[in-house]
N, C-alpha and C positions, 0 to 999 in steps of 0.2 A: 503493499500500500504505499505509493510514492509519497502521497500528501496527505497521510495518516496524522492526525492532530492538528493540522491546518485549517485556519479559517480566514474567510477573507470576501472578498467581491470579484464580481464580472461584470463590467458593463456592456452595454450593446449586446445582452444576453439573449434578445427575442428573436435573432437569427444569426445565420451565417457562421462566420468564426466563433463569435460570442456562443451561439448555442451549443456547436461542437465543443468549446472548453468547457461549458458547464456540465455537458455527459461525461468527458473524459475526466473531470476533476472529482465527480461524484465517484466513478468508479476507481479512482485513487486513492479515495478516503478525505477529501476535502469536505469542510462544512463552507457553503457558499451561500452569499446574497446575490440574486440575480436581478441586475439594475437595468432597466430599459425604459424607453419614453412610451413602448405601448404595452397596455396592460394584457390584451389577448396575446401578444406573440409570448410575453413572459409565460402567461397561462400553459400554452403549448411547448414551450421549452421544459417546463417544470414538468409536465406529464411525461415527456419524453425521458428526463432525467430518472424519473421515480419507476418508469417501465423497465429500464435497464439496471437500475440500483434503488431496489424498493426500500432500503436501510437509510439511502441518503438524507444527510440534514442539509435542507435547501429551502431558504424563504425567496419571495419575489417582491421587489419595492419599484413603483414605477416614479421615475424621476427623470427631468431633463437635465443632461450633463451642460447645458449651454447656461444654465442658471445656477449660481452659487450656493444661494440658500436651499435649493432643491438638492443639490449634491451633497451639502453639509448634514442637512435632515438624513437623508438617504445612509451615509455611512455612520452616522451616529445610531440610527437603527440597527445598522448590522451589528455595530461593535457592541450594543447594550444586548443584542439576542444572543449571539456567541461569546461575549465576555473578552473578545480580543478581535484585531485584525492583524493578521501578520502576512498575508501575500493580498495583491489588487492586480487583476488584469485589466487594465484599462484600454478597452477595444473600443468603445463606442465612436461611429465615425459617420460621415456622409461625402458624398462626392457628386458635385451639381453640374453647371455647365461645361460642356465640351466645345470650347473655343479658344482661339488665339487670344494673348493677353488684353490688347487693345478692345476685344469685343466680349469681354466677361463682364457680365452686369455687376455694378458694386454691391449690389445688395445679395448676391450669390456668393460672392467673395468674402463679405462680412459673414454669412451665415456659415458658410464652411470652416472660416477661422474660430469662430464663436463655439462650434461643436467639436471640431478636430483638436484645435490648439488650445483656447480657454477652458474647454470642458476637461481635456487632459490636467492642465493646471490646478482647475479645481479638485477635482478626484486626487490628485496627489498630496496638493496642501492639506485636505482633510483626513486622508488615509495616514500621511505622515503624523500628524497631531497623536492618533491613537496608536500608530506603531512606535512611539518615542515612548509609550506607557509599557511595553512588554520588553521582557528579558530573553524572548525568543528571536532566533534569526527572522528577518523579515525582507521580503521581496516584492517589487514593483515591476510589472511588465506592461510595456505599453505596446499598442498595434501602430507600428509605422508603415512603411510601403518601400518597394524598391522606387517609388516616386519620392521617399526622402533620402535616395542616395545619389539618383541622378535627374537630370531634366529630361521631362515627356512632353510632346506636343499636345497642345490644347486642353492643358490641366494645370494651370498655374497656380488656381486657388488651392486644390487639392494637394500638388508638389509643395508649395510653400510651407502650407500648414504642416505636412509631413516631415519636412526637412525640419522645421521648429521642434517637433516632438521629440527628434534624436537629440537635439539640442538640450532639451527638457531633463530627458534621462540621464545625460552626462552630467548637468549640473546638479541633479539629485545625487549621483556617484558623488562627487566631488564634496557637497555638503554634508552628507549623512552616512558616507562608508564606516566611518569610526563608531556610529552609534548601530551598527548592525544592520543597516538597510541597504540593500543593493538594487540596482536601477537597470535596466536593460529594455532594449526595444527590437522587436521582431520585425522584419521587412519582407512583407510576404510580396509575391508577384502577383501574375493574374490569377485568381482563386474564383473557383466556381461558387459564387454566393448571390443571393438575391440583387444585392447591390451593384454587383459586376454586371448581371443580366439587364437588369434594369437600364443602367446607365448607357452600355454598349448594345446589348443583345436587341432590345425592343426598338432601338434608333436606326440598326442596320445590322440585320442576321447573316448577312455575307460578310461583313467586317468581324462579326463574333466569332464566325466560324474559323475564319482566316487566322485572327489571333489565338483562336484555340489550339491550332496546330503549328503556329509559326513562331512565337514568343520566348521560346526557350529549347534549348537541345533535345529536351525530354518530348516535345512535341504534345505537348498537353497541358490542359489549365491544371492549375494545383486543388486539392482539396480541403475543405476547412478542417477535417480530421488530421491532416499533416501539420497545420499551424498548431492545432490543439496539443498535439504530442510534444512541440517543441516548447510550447508555453507553459505546461506540467513540469518539463525537467527545469526550464529558467526559475520556477516558482518553487520547486524542491530544494532541499539540501543538498542533493546530488550534484548541483552548480553551484555551491558555495564560494567558489573563489573566482565566479565570472560577475563581471558589474561594469556598468558603463558602455556596453557594447551594442552594436546595431546589426543586428544578425539576418542576412539575405535568406528568405526560406523560398526559393523562386525557379527552382529547376534549371538554374543556370543562366536566368535571365541578364543579371547584372555582370557576370562574368564574361559575357561574349556582346555585351552592349546589343541585346536583342531587340530595342526599341527600333534600331535601323537594320536589323537581318531582316532576310526572307528566304528561308529555307525550299520554297516551292519550286 
């Protein structure tokens, strides 16, 4: 039981990577507060968790990560329920307009920043408050993106927010390592999630199909479960000397500069 005795939170737990993490963490013995803006999605995730791990200790908290008061209340509730928070998977995120920089609506840019960056900051700020109270090892993991490591066309709002999340993870490392709090970022490539399907698939099914087979040497999209397994490792004590890392989990996308490749 990799995460036995661990208690913490997963944001964006209603779908995709967050849902996969909820299922994986429960199987590994963690107590988890599932946080999402959608009450219905949370209920569906909880049902899937309990279907596979009936003994799991899991609660659902509806919150908007772009609003600090909402985040603080959710994290306080999780800490009160479990008596501690010693891990966090800060995963909530959005992707909006696909357009060159000069054509991105300012309101879309602001919304993406408020969710992806401000939300990550609010979560970390209030998670750390509780982590400092525990004498146990603590770990914060952020979902960044390969877009946090390289520039990609027509995604400036998303890419800038994900670059900043990596900076946040490294600053937490610098500020809190001596207190036993580790901080890392996972950088997924193209993952088969509802968000990716909505942004790319519904707008242009032909491009979606092409991306699925050409964006990395493995010639396939990643699966949420493949990100969840890495997140479980980074949350666990098995990764106890890993901090300040931005880890690509992308099938080789970054290593081959795959944004500009075409294997067809």
